[in-house]
C-alpha positions as CSV (number, residue, x, y, z in Angstrom):
1,M,58.3,222.6,76.9
2,N,59.4,219.3,76.3
3,F,61.1,217.2,78.9
4,D,62.4,214.3,76.5
5,L,66.0,214.7,77.7
6,T,68.1,214.9,74.0
7,E,70.3,212.2,72.7
8,E,72.9,213.9,74.4
9,Q,71.6,214.8,77.8
10,R,71.0,210.7,77.7
11,L,74.5,210.2,76.8
12,W,74.6,212.4,79.6
13,K,73.4,210.5,82.0
14,E,74.8,207.4,81.4
15,T,77.8,208.0,81.6
16,V,77.6,210.1,84.8
17,H,75.6,207.1,86.8
18,D,78.4,205.1,84.7
19,F,80.9,206.9,86.9
20,V,78.9,207.3,90.0
21,L,78.5,203.6,90.0
22,R,81.9,202.7,89.8
23,E,83.4,205.3,91.6
24,V,81.3,207.1,94.4
25,K,78.5,204.3,95.6
26,P,80.3,201.6,96.4
27,M,82.6,204.3,99.1
28,A,79.6,206.0,100.6
29,Q,79.3,204.0,103.2
30,K,83.0,204.6,103.8
31,V,82.9,208.1,103.4
32,D,79.9,207.8,105.8
33,E,81.9,206.4,108.9
34,E,84.7,208.0,108.6
35,A,83.9,210.8,107.7
36,Q,86.1,211.0,105.1
37,F,85.9,213.0,101.7
38,N,85.7,210.7,98.4
39,W,89.1,212.7,97.2
40,P,89.8,209.9,94.6
41,A,86.8,210.4,93.5
42,I,86.6,213.6,93.0
43,R,90.5,214.4,91.1
44,K,88.3,211.6,88.2
45,M,85.7,214.3,88.1
46,G,87.3,217.0,86.0
47,P,87.9,215.4,83.7
48,L,84.6,214.2,82.7
49,G,83.7,217.7,83.5
50,L,81.3,217.0,86.7
51,L,84.5,219.7,88.5
52,G,82.4,222.9,86.3
53,L,79.4,222.4,85.3
54,N,78.6,225.4,84.7
55,V,81.9,227.2,84.3
56,P,82.5,228.4,80.7
57,E,84.5,226.4,78.1
58,E,86.9,229.1,78.1
59,Y,87.8,228.7,81.7
60,G,88.2,224.7,82.0
61,G,84.7,224.0,82.8
62,A,82.0,221.7,80.9
63,G,79.4,224.1,80.5
64,V,77.4,222.2,80.6
65,D,73.3,223.5,80.4
66,A,70.7,223.4,83.3
67,I,69.0,220.4,83.1
68,S,72.1,217.9,82.0
69,A,73.3,219.9,85.7
70,A,70.5,218.5,87.9
71,I,71.0,215.3,86.0
72,A,74.4,215.1,87.2
73,I,74.0,216.1,90.5
74,E,71.2,213.7,90.5
75,E,73.3,210.8,89.5
76,L,75.8,212.0,92.6
77,G,73.0,212.1,95.2
78,W,72.1,208.8,94.4
79,G,75.6,207.2,95.0
80,C,76.5,209.2,97.9
81,G,75.2,212.1,99.8
82,S,78.3,213.4,100.7
83,T,80.3,213.6,97.6
84,A,76.6,214.7,96.0
85,L,76.5,218.2,98.2
86,S,80.1,219.1,97.8
87,I,79.9,218.9,95.0
88,S,76.1,220.9,94.7
89,A,77.6,222.9,96.4
90,H,81.3,223.5,94.4
91,N,79.6,224.2,91.3
92,G,75.9,225.8,92.5
93,L,77.8,228.1,95.3
94,G,81.0,228.3,95.1
95,C,82.1,227.9,91.0
96,A,78.6,229.7,89.9
97,P,79.6,234.1,91.1
98,L,82.6,233.7,89.2
99,A,81.1,232.6,85.8
100,L,78.2,235.2,87.0
101,F,80.0,238.5,88.0
102,A,83.7,238.6,88.4
103,G,85.7,239.9,85.8
104,D,87.9,238.2,82.9
105,E,91.4,238.1,85.5
106,V,89.9,236.7,88.9
107,K,88.1,233.7,86.2
108,Q,91.0,233.1,84.8
109,R,92.8,233.4,88.2
110,F,90.0,231.2,89.9
111,L,87.5,228.9,87.3
112,P,90.7,226.6,85.7
113,P,92.4,224.5,89.2
114,V,88.9,224.1,90.6
115,A,86.5,222.9,87.6
116,S,89.6,221.0,85.9
117,G,90.3,218.6,88.9
118,K,94.6,220.3,89.3
119,G,93.1,221.8,92.5
120,K,90.5,221.8,95.3
121,L,87.3,223.0,95.3
122,A,85.3,226.4,95.4
123,A,82.6,227.5,99.1
124,L,80.5,230.1,99.5
125,A,80.0,231.3,103.1
126,L,77.0,233.0,103.4
127,T,75.2,232.3,107.1
128,E,77.2,233.6,110.3
129,P,76.0,232.8,114.1
130,D,73.7,234.8,113.8
131,A,72.4,235.3,110.6
132,G,70.9,232.6,108.5
133,S,68.0,233.6,106.4
134,D,68.4,237.1,107.2
135,L,70.6,238.0,105.3
136,Q,70.2,241.5,104.7
137,G,69.6,242.4,108.4
138,G,72.1,239.8,110.2
139,I,75.6,240.3,108.0
140,R,78.0,241.1,110.3
141,T,81.0,240.1,109.0
142,R,82.0,243.6,107.7
143,A,85.3,244.5,104.6
144,E,86.7,247.9,104.7
145,L,89.0,248.9,101.3
146,L,92.2,250.6,102.3
147,N,95.0,251.5,99.9
148,G,93.7,249.2,97.3
149,E,92.6,246.0,99.5
150,W,89.6,245.2,101.7
151,V,89.9,244.3,105.1
152,I,87.4,241.8,106.1
153,N,86.8,240.9,109.8
154,G,83.9,237.8,111.2
155,T,82.4,235.4,111.7
156,K,80.6,232.7,109.2
157,M,78.8,229.3,109.5
158,W,77.8,226.2,107.7
159,I,80.4,226.5,105.6
160,T,80.4,223.7,103.0
161,N,84.1,222.9,101.4
162,A,85.7,225.2,103.4
163,S,88.4,223.1,104.4
164,I,88.7,221.1,100.9
165,A,88.0,225.1,98.7
166,D,90.6,226.6,96.8
167,Y,89.2,230.2,97.7
168,I,86.0,230.7,99.6
169,V,83.3,233.4,97.9
170,T,81.9,235.7,100.9
171,L,79.5,237.7,102.2
172,V,80.3,241.1,103.5
173,R,78.8,244.6,105.1
174,T,80.7,246.8,102.5
175,D,77.9,249.9,103.9
176,P,77.4,250.1,107.7
177,S,74.3,252.4,107.0
178,G,72.9,248.7,105.9
179,G,69.6,248.7,103.3
180,S,69.7,246.2,100.1
181,H,72.9,247.9,98.5
182,S,75.3,247.1,102.0
183,L,76.3,244.0,100.8
184,S,78.9,242.4,98.4
185,L,80.6,239.3,97.6
186,I,85.2,238.8,97.8
187,V,86.6,235.8,97.0
188,V,88.6,235.0,99.2
189,P,91.3,232.2,99.1
190,T,92.0,230.1,101.7
191,E,95.4,230.3,101.9
192,T,95.4,234.1,102.9
193,P,96.8,235.3,106.4
194,G,94.2,236.1,108.7
195,L,91.7,233.4,107.8
196,D,91.3,230.3,110.1
197,I,89.0,227.5,109.2
198,G,87.9,226.0,112.4
199,P,86.9,222.0,112.9
200,A,84.5,219.9,111.3
201,E,81.0,220.0,112.8
202,K,80.1,216.4,114.3
203,K,76.6,216.5,112.1
204,M,73.8,213.7,111.7
205,G,74.3,212.6,108.3
206,L,76.2,213.9,105.9
207,K,79.6,213.3,107.5
208,G,82.2,212.8,104.5
209,S,80.5,216.8,103.0
210,P,83.5,219.0,105.9
211,T,81.6,222.1,107.8
212,H,83.2,224.1,108.4
213,P,83.3,227.9,111.4
214,V,85.4,231.1,109.4
215,H,87.1,232.9,110.8
216,Y,88.1,236.2,109.5
217,Q,90.6,238.5,111.3
218,D,91.7,241.0,109.0
219,V,91.9,239.4,105.8
220,R,93.4,241.4,102.8
221,V,92.8,240.1,99.3
222,P,93.3,242.3,96.3
223,E,90.5,245.1,95.3
224,D,89.4,243.6,92.4
225,Y,88.3,240.1,94.0
226,L,85.4,241.8,94.7
227,L,82.4,240.7,92.2
228,G,80.5,243.2,90.2
229,E,79.6,246.1,91.4
230,I,79.7,246.7,95.4
231,G,77.2,246.4,97.5
232,E,75.1,243.9,94.7
233,G,76.3,241.3,96.7
234,L,72.3,240.8,98.2
235,H,71.3,240.4,94.7
236,Q,74.2,238.4,93.6
237,T,73.2,235.8,96.4
238,F,69.6,236.0,95.6
239,I,70.3,234.8,91.7
240,V,73.3,232.1,93.0
241,L,70.9,230.8,96.0
242,D,68.2,229.9,93.2
243,W,70.1,227.9,91.3
244,G,71.6,226.6,94.6
245,R,68.2,225.5,95.2
246,V,67.5,223.6,91.8
247,G,70.8,221.7,92.9
248,I,69.4,220.5,96.3
249,A,66.4,219.4,94.3
250,A,67.8,217.4,92.1
251,L,70.0,215.4,95.2
252,S,67.3,215.2,96.9
253,V,65.3,212.8,93.6
254,G,68.9,211.0,93.9
255,L,68.4,210.9,97.8
256,A,64.5,209.3,97.5
257,R,65.9,207.1,94.5
258,A,68.3,205.0,96.1
259,A,66.1,204.8,99.6
260,F,63.5,203.8,97.2
261,E,66.0,200.8,95.3
262,E,67.2,199.8,98.5
263,A,62.9,199.5,99.0
264,R,61.9,198.0,96.3
265,R,64.9,195.3,96.2
266,Y,64.5,194.0,99.6
267,S,60.7,193.6,99.1
268,K,61.5,191.0,96.7
269,E,63.5,189.2,98.8
270,R,61.9,189.2,101.9
271,H,59.0,186.7,102.2
272,T,56.2,186.8,105.0
273,F,53.1,184.9,105.6
274,G,54.6,183.0,103.0
275,V,54.8,185.2,100.2
276,P,57.7,187.9,99.1
277,L,56.8,190.9,101.0
278,S,56.2,192.9,97.7
279,H,53.0,191.2,97.6
280,H,51.3,192.7,100.4
281,Q,48.7,195.5,99.4
282,A,50.3,198.2,101.9
283,I,54.1,197.9,100.7
284,Q,52.7,198.0,96.7
285,W,51.2,200.8,98.1
286,M,54.0,202.9,99.8
287,L,56.4,201.8,96.3
288,A,53.0,202.9,94.3
289,D,53.8,206.7,96.6
290,A,57.3,206.6,96.6
291,A,57.7,206.1,92.5
292,T,55.1,208.8,91.8
293,Q,56.5,211.2,94.0
294,I,60.4,210.8,92.7
295,Q,58.4,210.9,89.4
296,T,56.7,214.1,90.1
297,A,59.6,216.4,91.9
298,R,62.0,215.3,89.2
299,L,59.8,216.7,86.9
300,M,58.9,219.7,88.9
301,V,63.6,219.9,88.9
302,Y,63.6,220.1,85.2
303,Y,61.3,222.8,84.4
304,A,63.1,224.8,86.9
305,A,66.3,223.9,84.7
306,W,64.8,224.4,81.7
307,L,63.5,228.3,82.0
308,K,66.9,228.7,83.3
309,N,68.2,227.6,80.0
310,E,65.6,229.4,78.0
311,G,66.4,232.8,81.0
312,R,63.6,233.7,82.1
313,Q,63.0,234.1,85.9
314,F,62.5,231.1,87.7
315,T,62.7,231.9,91.3
316,L,59.2,230.8,92.5
317,Q,59.9,227.3,89.8
318,A,63.7,226.5,92.1
319,S,62.0,227.6,95.6
320,M,59.4,225.3,94.5
321,A,60.9,222.6,93.0
322,K,63.4,222.3,96.5
323,L,60.2,222.5,99.0
324,N,58.4,219.4,96.7
325,A,61.7,217.1,96.7
326,T,63.0,217.8,99.6
327,E,60.4,216.9,101.8
328,M,58.8,214.5,99.1
329,A,62.9,212.6,100.3
330,E,62.8,212.9,103.5
331,R,59.3,210.6,103.2
332,V,60.3,208.0,100.6
333,C,63.4,207.6,102.8
334,R,60.6,207.3,105.9
335,D,59.1,204.4,104.2
336,A,62.0,202.6,102.8
337,I,62.9,202.1,106.3
338,Q,59.3,201.8,107.9
339,I,59.3,198.5,104.2
340,L,63.0,197.3,105.7
341,G,61.6,196.9,108.9
342,G,63.7,196.2,112.5
343,Y,66.6,196.6,109.3
344,G,66.4,199.5,108.1
345,Y,67.4,201.2,111.4
346,S,70.1,199.0,110.9
347,R,73.8,201.0,109.2
348,E,74.2,197.4,107.9
349,Y,71.5,198.9,105.2
350,P,71.6,201.8,103.0
351,V,68.6,203.7,104.2
352,E,69.4,204.5,107.5
353,R,72.6,206.6,106.1
354,I,70.4,208.0,103.5
355,Y,67.8,208.9,105.6
356,R,70.3,210.7,107.9
357,D,71.8,212.8,104.9
358,T,68.3,213.8,103.1
359,R,66.8,215.0,107.0
360,L,69.7,218.5,105.6
361,M,68.0,219.1,102.8
362,T,64.8,220.7,104.3
363,I,67.1,223.4,106.3
364,G,70.8,223.9,104.0
365,E,70.3,226.7,101.2
366,G,66.7,228.0,102.5
367,T,64.4,226.4,105.4
368,S,61.3,224.5,103.6
369,E,58.8,227.7,105.7
370,V,61.5,230.2,103.8
371,Q,60.6,228.8,100.7
372,R,56.8,229.2,101.3
373,M,57.4,232.6,102.3
374,V,58.8,232.7,98.7
375,I,56.0,230.7,97.4
376,A,53.3,233.0,98.9
377,R,55.2,236.0,98.2
378,K,55.8,235.5,94.5
379,V,52.0,233.8,93.9
380,L,49.9,236.8,95.8
381,Q,52.5,239.4,93.9
382,E,50.9,237.3,90.8
383,G,47.3,237.9,91.9
């Protein structure tokens, strides 16, 4: 196991960083204040490969390795939390289920437009008003097979990208009797009659990444829009979430890095008691802790991604990486605000926005409490 980046990965990192520096980071404040999705930058991401990170080349994607995908999401997080979240969800939650489980015809129909940037994005609908962490027992959205079509009824909540997606992969109950094989994943094009996307949620942060309730009323899609076999949805979802958690961890590293860089810059420019702020030991220690924690979190992300590249089980490492990186990012952003003092609490400086964006990371794609539950089960099984 060697975490020295390959020459190809280093060039990829430089390319993505330069793109984010030009097209994403300068728009971050405007995206947040106006709650506007950064479509101009997203349209340019297709040719670069950022919209098809885990989509094979034969379906219009880049098909990069897992570490390269993590590198890209970190760089996007460094530039703009809102944009990074939508692109992470698009790749890890919207495209991944099709790349992993769909038949060739469904892949050919849906993946090339969203991976190339010529279409919109992709989304995944899991959460419901009464079902967050408890997917197996809490899902009420149901699908019945009638005359060669799935008829879907129900409601989903907190769906990232719903209003800017070509399709929403939807977790539904296909067996009312319950159990671990009672759920399935079905692709639902967003223009399907009966699908209603509600108003965007008014959120604390990540305002440029739209999040919506989605209502299904007698929504009909072809039978072959089912991913894999009927009843495999829960297992498929857990596989998708493993990689999604690595993505959120990488995004958190990027957010923390951006806050750290702002705090470091400010500490050199601001003078107190006759010397730069960075000369005070209290500030030095906060910066030292932040740098150490960011590097530790990044290596945990790379390790989980490396295991994925090797085709090995990485559920434990994905949960560890997400738990550590998301909680680390909150600490680093908190200290960045502390270093800037009153200015850190002002919208004039980016650390205020970064802190708000970071707050979701310990909640989305499995809360910190869920990650601890997953980790505990795994380590106890090993014992």
